[in-house]
matplotlib code that plots the C-alpha trace (Angstrom):
import matplotlib.pyplot as plt

x = [-7.4, -10.8, -10.1, -12.3, -10.7, -7.2, -8.0, -9.3, -6.3, -3.9, -5.8, -5.6, -1.8, -1.5, -3.7, -2.0, -4.7, -4.2, -7.1, -8.9, -8.8, -12.3, -11.2, -10.3, -10.8, -14.1, -12.4, -13.0, -16.7, -16.8, -14.9, -17.2, -20.4, -19.2, -17.9, -20.7, -23.5, -22.0, -22.7, -23.9, -21.2, -21.4, -23.4, -21.8, -24.5, -24.0, -27.6, -28.7, -26.0, -27.1, -30.7, -29.6, -27.7, -30.6, -32.9, -30.4, -29.1, -30.2, -26.6, -25.6, -22.4, -20.9, -20.0, -16.5, -15.4, -14.4, -13.9, -16.9, -17.3, -15.3, -17.4, -18.4, -16.4, -13.3, -14.2, -14.5, -11.0, -9.6, -11.1, -9.7, -6.3, -6.3, -7.2, -4.3, -2.0, -3.2, -2.6, 0.9, 1.7, 1.2, -2.4, -3.7, -5.6, -7.7, -8.1, -9.3, -11.6, -13.1, -13.5, -15.2, -17.7, -20.4, -19.3, -20.9, -23.0, -24.2, -25.1, -27.1, -28.8, -29.8, -31.2, -33.2, -31.4, -30.8, -29.9, -27.1, -26.0, -25.6, -23.7, -21.1, -21.0, -20.2, -16.9, -17.8, -17.2, -14.1, -13.6, -11.8, -12.1, -10.3, -11.0, -10.3, -10.8, -11.8, -14.0, -14.8, -15.9, -14.4, -15.6, -15.0, -15.4, -16.2, -16.7, -17.8, -19.5, -20.6, -22.7, -26.1, -29.2, -27.3, -30.3, -34.1, -34.2, -36.7, -35.0, -37.8, -41.3, -42.9, -41.3, -38.4, -35.3, -32.2, -30.3, -26.7, -25.3, -22.3, -22.9, -20.7, -21.1, -19.8, -19.9, -19.7, -18.8, -17.5, -13.7, -14.2, -16.1, -19.4, -22.4, -23.7, -27.3, -29.9, -31.2, -28.1, -28.6, -25.8, -26.6, -24.0, -23.4, -21.7, -20.8, -18.3, -16.2, -14.5, -11.0, -11.3, -15.0, -15.7, -17.2, -19.5, -21.4, -20.7, -21.6, -24.3, -26.9, -26.5, -25.7, -28.9, -27.7, -29.6, -28.6, -30.1, -29.1, -29.4, -28.0, -26.3, -24.1, -23.4, -22.5, -24.4, -24.2, -24.8, -25.4, -25.0, -25.6, -25.5, -25.2, -22.3, -19.0, -16.9, -17.1, -14.8, -12.3, -9.5, -9.7, -9.1, -12.5, -12.8, -15.5, -16.3, -18.1, -19.0, -20.9, -23.2, -26.6, -25.0, -21.6, -19.5, -16.8, -15.4, -14.6, -12.7, -10.3, -10.6, -7.5, -8.7, -5.4, -5.0, -8.6, -7.6, -9.7, -8.2, -9.3, -9.3, -7.1, -8.5, -12.1, -13.1, -15.6, -15.7, -14.5, -13.1, -11.9, -11.1, -10.0, -12.1, -10.1, -11.7, -10.0, -9.1, -10.0, -13.7, -13.5, -15.6, -14.6, -17.3, -20.1, -18.7, -18.7, -22.3, -23.3, -21.8, -23.5, -26.8, -26.6, -26.9, -24.8, -23.4, -20.3, -20.5, -19.1, -21.9, -21.6, -21.7, -23.5, -26.3, -26.6, -26.5, -28.4, -28.1, -30.3, -31.5, -33.2, -37.0, -38.4, -42.1, -43.8, -45.4, -49.2, -50.6, -54.3, -55.2, -52.1, -53.2, -52.7, -49.2, -48.2, -49.7, -47.7, -44.5, -45.2, -45.8, -42.4, -40.7, -41.9, -39.5, -36.3, -33.5, -34.6, -32.2, -31.5, -31.8, -31.2, -34.3, -36.3, -39.6, -40.1, -40.3, -39.0, -36.8, -35.1, -35.9, -34.2, -35.3, -38.0, -39.3, -39.5, -41.6, -43.7, -44.5, -45.2, -47.9, -49.2, -50.4, -52.6, -54.0, -51.8, -49.9, -46.4, -44.0, -40.9, -38.5, -37.5, -37.9, -41.6, -42.2, -40.9, -44.0, -46.5, -48.5, -47.8, -44.6, -43.5, -41.3, -38.7, -38.0, -39.6, -43.0, -42.6, -45.0, -44.6, -45.3, -43.8, -41.3, -37.8, -35.6, -31.9, -29.1, -28.7, -32.1, -31.9, -32.6, -35.9, -36.9, -40.1, -40.1, -41.1, -40.9, -38.5, -35.9, -35.6, -36.3, -36.7, -35.3, -33.7, -29.9, -27.5, -25.1, -27.3, -30.5, -33.8, -32.7, -33.5, -31.2, -31.2, -33.1, -30.2, -27.6, -27.5, -28.8, -32.6, -33.6, -37.4, -40.2, -43.5, -46.6, -48.6, -51.5, -53.3, -53.5, -56.4]
y = [24.9, 26.0, 28.7, 27.0, 23.7, 25.3, 26.9, 23.7, 21.7, 24.3, 24.3, 20.5, 20.6, 21.8, 19.0, 16.7, 14.1, 10.9, 9.4, 6.5, 3.1, 3.5, 6.2, 3.7, 3.7, 5.4, 8.5, 10.5, 9.8, 10.9, 14.1, 15.0, 14.5, 16.0, 19.2, 19.7, 19.0, 20.8, 18.1, 19.4, 19.7, 16.9, 14.6, 11.3, 8.7, 7.0, 6.2, 9.8, 11.1, 8.9, 10.0, 13.6, 13.1, 11.3, 14.2, 16.7, 15.2, 11.6, 10.5, 7.9, 7.4, 4.1, 4.0, 5.3, 3.7, 7.0, 7.1, 7.8, 11.4, 12.9, 15.5, 15.3, 18.5, 16.7, 13.8, 16.2, 17.6, 14.1, 13.3, 16.4, 15.6, 12.2, 13.8, 16.2, 13.3, 11.6, 14.8, 15.2, 11.5, 12.0, 10.9, 14.3, 13.5, 10.7, 12.4, 15.6, 13.7, 11.9, 15.3, 16.9, 14.2, 12.2, 8.8, 5.8, 5.0, 8.6, 8.8, 5.6, 7.0, 10.1, 8.0, 6.1, 2.8, 2.0, -1.6, -0.6, 2.1, -0.5, -2.8, -0.1, 0.9, -2.7, -2.5, -5.1, -2.7, -0.9, 2.8, 4.3, 8.1, 8.5, 11.6, 12.0, 15.3, 15.3, 17.4, 20.1, 17.5, 16.0, 12.4, 10.6, 6.9, 6.8, 3.1, -0.3, -3.3, -6.7, -9.4, -10.9, -9.1, -5.8, -3.6, -3.4, -1.4, -2.7, -3.3, -4.4, -3.0, -6.2, -5.6, -7.9, -7.2, -8.6, -10.5, -10.7, -7.3, -5.0, -1.4, 1.5, 5.0, 8.0, 11.8, 14.2, 17.9, 20.6, 21.3, 25.0, 24.5, 25.8, 23.8, 21.0, 21.7, 19.6, 18.5, 18.5, 18.7, 16.1, 12.4, 10.2, 6.5, 4.6, 0.9, -1.8, -3.0, -6.4, -7.1, -9.5, -8.7, -6.1, -3.2, -2.2, -5.4, -6.2, -3.2, -2.2, -2.0, -5.8, -6.8, -5.7, -2.3, 0.5, 3.9, 6.2, 9.8, 12.8, 16.3, 17.5, 20.5, 21.2, 17.6, 14.9, 11.5, 8.3, 4.8, 2.4, -1.4, -4.4, -8.1, -9.1, -8.8, -10.3, -13.6, -12.0, -10.7, -12.8, -10.2, -6.4, -4.9, -1.2, 1.3, 4.0, 7.4, 8.8, 11.9, 10.0, 8.3, 4.9, 3.4, 5.1, 3.3, 6.7, 7.3, 4.1, 1.9, -1.9, -3.9, -7.2, -9.0, -8.3, -7.5, -4.2, -1.1, 2.3, 5.9, 7.5, 10.5, 12.4, 12.2, 15.7, 15.0, 13.1, 9.5, 8.6, 5.1, 3.6, 0.1, -1.7, -3.3, -6.7, -9.7, -12.4, -15.0, -14.1, -15.1, -18.0, -18.8, -21.5, -19.2, -16.3, -18.5, -19.6, -15.9, -14.7, -17.5, -16.6, -13.0, -14.4, -11.6, -12.1, -9.9, -8.6, -5.5, -3.6, -0.7, 2.4, 4.5, 1.9, 1.1, 4.6, 7.1, 10.9, 11.7, 14.9, 13.1, 13.1, 9.6, 9.1, 5.7, 5.3, 4.8, 2.7, 1.7, -1.4, -1.0, 1.9, -0.2, -1.2, 2.4, 3.4, 0.8, 2.0, 5.6, 4.5, 2.7, 5.8, 7.8, 5.9, 6.6, 7.6, 5.5, 2.9, -0.7, -3.2, -6.9, -8.8, -5.6, -4.6, -1.0, 1.4, 4.2, 2.6, -0.1, -2.9, -5.5, -6.0, -8.6, -6.7, -3.7, -5.5, -7.1, -3.8, -1.9, -4.5, -4.7, -1.2, -2.5, -5.4, -7.9, -10.3, -11.4, -13.6, -12.0, -13.9, -13.6, -17.3, -17.1, -13.9, -15.6, -17.8, -15.0, -13.5, -14.3, -14.5, -11.8, -12.9, -10.1, -6.5, -5.2, -6.4, -5.3, -2.8, -0.5, -2.5, -5.7, -7.4, -8.0, -10.8, -10.9, -13.4, -13.8, -15.1, -13.0, -9.7, -8.2, -4.8, -2.9, -1.8, 1.8, 1.8, 3.4, 0.7, 1.7, 0.1, 1.1, -1.3, -1.7, -2.1, -3.1, -0.3, 2.4, 2.0, 2.5, 3.9, 4.1, 2.1, 1.0, -2.3, -4.0, -3.2, -7.0, -10.0, -10.3, -13.9, -13.5, -11.0, -11.4, -9.3, -9.1, -6.9, -8.5, -6.1, -5.9]
z = [2.6, 4.2, 6.8, 9.4, 9.0, 9.1, 12.4, 13.8, 12.8, 14.2, 17.5, 17.8, 17.3, 20.9, 22.3, 24.8, 25.2, 23.3, 21.2, 22.8, 21.3, 20.0, 17.5, 14.9, 11.2, 11.7, 13.1, 10.0, 10.1, 13.8, 13.0, 10.2, 12.0, 15.3, 13.7, 11.3, 13.8, 16.9, 19.5, 22.9, 25.6, 28.1, 25.8, 26.8, 26.2, 22.8, 22.2, 22.9, 20.7, 17.9, 18.2, 18.2, 15.0, 13.4, 14.2, 12.8, 9.6, 9.4, 10.4, 13.0, 14.9, 15.8, 19.5, 19.9, 23.1, 24.7, 28.5, 30.7, 31.6, 28.7, 26.9, 23.3, 22.8, 23.9, 21.7, 18.8, 19.5, 19.8, 16.4, 14.9, 16.4, 14.9, 11.5, 11.9, 12.5, 9.4, 7.4, 8.8, 8.1, 4.4, 4.0, 3.2, 0.0, 1.3, 4.7, 3.2, 0.9, 3.9, 5.7, 2.7, 1.8, 3.6, 4.5, 2.6, 5.6, 6.0, 2.4, 2.7, 5.8, 4.0, 1.1, 3.7, 3.1, 6.8, 6.2, 3.7, 6.1, 8.9, 6.6, 5.9, 9.5, 10.5, 8.7, 6.1, 3.2, 1.9, 2.4, -0.6, -0.7, -4.0, -6.2, -9.9, -11.7, -15.4, -17.7, -15.1, -12.4, -9.3, -9.0, -5.7, -5.0, -1.3, -0.6, -1.9, -0.3, -1.6, -0.2, 0.4, 1.9, 2.3, 1.5, 1.6, -1.7, -4.2, -7.5, -9.8, -10.4, -9.0, -5.6, -6.0, -3.9, -5.5, -2.8, -3.8, -4.8, -5.0, -3.8, -4.5, -3.1, -5.1, -5.0, -7.9, -7.6, -9.8, -10.2, -9.6, -6.3, -7.5, -6.2, -8.3, -9.3, -7.6, -11.0, -13.3, -17.0, -17.4, -17.0, -15.2, -15.8, -13.0, -13.3, -12.4, -15.3, -15.4, -16.8, -19.7, -20.5, -23.1, -21.1, -24.1, -23.3, -19.7, -17.5, -15.0, -17.9, -18.5, -15.0, -13.3, -12.3, -10.7, -9.2, -6.5, -6.3, -3.9, -3.6, -0.4, 0.3, -3.4, -4.2, -6.1, -4.2, -6.0, -4.7, -7.6, -7.3, -9.6, -9.4, -7.1, -9.0, -6.2, -8.1, -10.7, -8.1, -9.6, -12.4, -12.0, -11.2, -12.3, -11.5, -14.0, -13.5, -16.9, -18.0, -20.3, -20.1, -21.0, -21.3, -24.1, -26.0, -26.7, -23.0, -22.3, -24.2, -24.1, -24.9, -26.3, -25.8, -22.1, -21.3, -19.5, -19.5, -19.4, -19.7, -23.1, -22.4, -25.4, -24.1, -23.2, -20.4, -17.2, -17.5, -14.1, -13.7, -10.3, -9.3, -6.7, -3.8, -3.9, -2.5, -5.0, -2.3, -2.9, -6.6, -7.9, -11.5, -11.9, -10.7, -12.8, -15.9, -15.3, -14.7, -17.9, -19.8, -18.2, -19.6, -23.1, -24.6, -28.1, -28.6, -32.2, -33.8, -35.5, -37.9, -35.7, -38.3, -38.5, -34.8, -33.4, -35.4, -34.5, -31.6, -33.2, -36.0, -35.9, -36.4, -37.2, -37.8, -41.2, -41.3, -44.0, -44.6, -42.6, -40.3, -38.1, -34.9, -35.9, -36.6, -33.3, -31.5, -33.3, -32.3, -28.7, -28.8, -30.1, -27.1, -24.8, -26.8, -24.4, -21.5, -20.0, -20.8, -18.0, -18.5, -17.2, -16.9, -18.5, -17.4, -20.3, -18.1, -15.4, -17.6, -19.9, -22.1, -25.7, -25.2, -22.1, -24.3, -27.0, -24.3, -22.6, -25.8, -26.8, -23.3, -23.8, -26.6, -24.5, -26.2, -24.0, -25.1, -23.2, -21.8, -24.0, -27.7, -28.1, -27.1, -29.1, -32.3, -32.1, -31.8, -34.7, -38.3, -40.2, -42.7, -45.6, -45.6, -44.7, -48.0, -46.7, -43.1, -41.6, -38.6, -35.4, -36.7, -34.5, -36.0, -34.6, -35.2, -35.7, -32.0, -30.9, -27.8, -29.5, -30.9, -32.2, -33.2, -36.8, -37.4, -41.2, -43.7, -42.9, -39.2, -35.8, -32.2, -29.6, -26.2, -26.8, -24.0, -24.6, -26.1, -24.1, -26.0, -29.3, -33.1, -35.5, -39.1, -39.4, -41.1, -38.4, -37.9, -39.8, -39.6, -39.1, -38.6, -38.8, -37.0, -37.4, -34.2, -35.5, -38.4, -41.4, -43.8]

ax = plt.figure().add_subplot(projection="3d")
ax.plot(x, y, z, "-o")
ax.set_aspect("equal")
plt.show()
C-alpha cells in the first residue's frame, strides 16, 4: 500500500470524532479531493471551497453537511476515517479503487463536460469502481449513468446533441504501475454489449457511440457514450474495454443459444468485461424492438478471409483510360482506411456508416449523393457485373443497407460495422447492383 496513504489511515484510527451525516456515499470523492488538494485550514464555506477546487484542478465538491465551525482539516480526517472503516469492513478493493482514481464527476469536470459532471454529482448514476487486470493493463469502470439531456457534448459534425444516452466513465492504467503515455500507441474500444444481441453487430459502433479521452496522473480516462441502453435492462448489459480499434470477435465469446457474452480467456491482450448495474424496471421491450429494427443490421456470417484483409497489404486503385476520376475517387477513399464506423455518421475521420462514406467520398468531387443506400442505387448508370466494374463504382450488397467503393482487382473499400473503414474482397457478400457515378469515355 502507498506509504502516505498507510500513514494517513493509521493516524485516523485514533480519531474519536464521528463522521457527520453529510459524509454519505460521496465520502470517497471528498477524501480524494481533500487530501490531494490540501484544503486551507478553517475553510468552512462550501461555495468558497468549491471555487478553490475548481481553480486548482477543475474539481467540485458536493456540500458535505458538516457542522459549522469545523475546519476543512477535520473534515479531511473524518473523510479518511470513514475510508478506513470501509477498508476494515472488507470493502478494500472498491474503496482503494475510489481513492486511486478520479470520480466520474471529476473526470467529466476535467473534460469540461460540466452538465454531465453535475448529473453524476446528483446521485442519478451508479458508482462502480471495479478493476480488472488483463494484458498488462488495469481497466477500471468507475461509473455509469443513463438518461435524457445529461450532457452538452456535441455528437455530430452538424452540431447535433444526441438527447437520450448512456454514459460510462472508465480509467486505464498499467499493471506494473508505470504511467500510461499521454498518447498511447494502443487503441482502446469501449462499448456496452447486450445479452441476446450478437456483439459483433450491436456495439457502440452501430449504436451511435463516441468516446472522449484525457490523461491524468499516469492514467487514461475515457468517457464513452451511446444510445440509451436502459431500454434493454431486462437483459444483462455488459461493458467491454478492449485493446483494439474496433470490436473483436477474438476477444469475446458469444453464445447464440443463451445470448451471453464472456471473455475469451485465451485472448492475450486487454479484454475486460463488466456487467452494468441497470434496473430491470427501466426496460422498455417495445422501444427496444423498434430501436433494433431502426438499425437495419443484417446478421450474416461472412468469410473472414474475404471480409478482413491483412492491414499490411498495400492497396492501390487501378487507373484506366477514361476513368481517371473514378480511380482518383477510389484512391481518396483508401486514404481513410482505419477510421471508425458510426451508424448514421458521415465523417470520414470521426465515424461514418457505409452510405455516409460513399456520400462523403463523392462530395469531395462536387457530386451530391443522398445519405441512404436506397437513394444511391438510383444514381449514375448501371454496370452489368463485376467483370465490367471500374474503380470508383459503387457496389451494393444483398442487404440493401450496405454499399462499397470499388478499387479494382476484385477489391472494395467500405465502412463496415465491426471493422470500420477497411478493404475487403468485393465478393465477400452477394452483389446485387453496381452503379457508375463518373461517366467513362
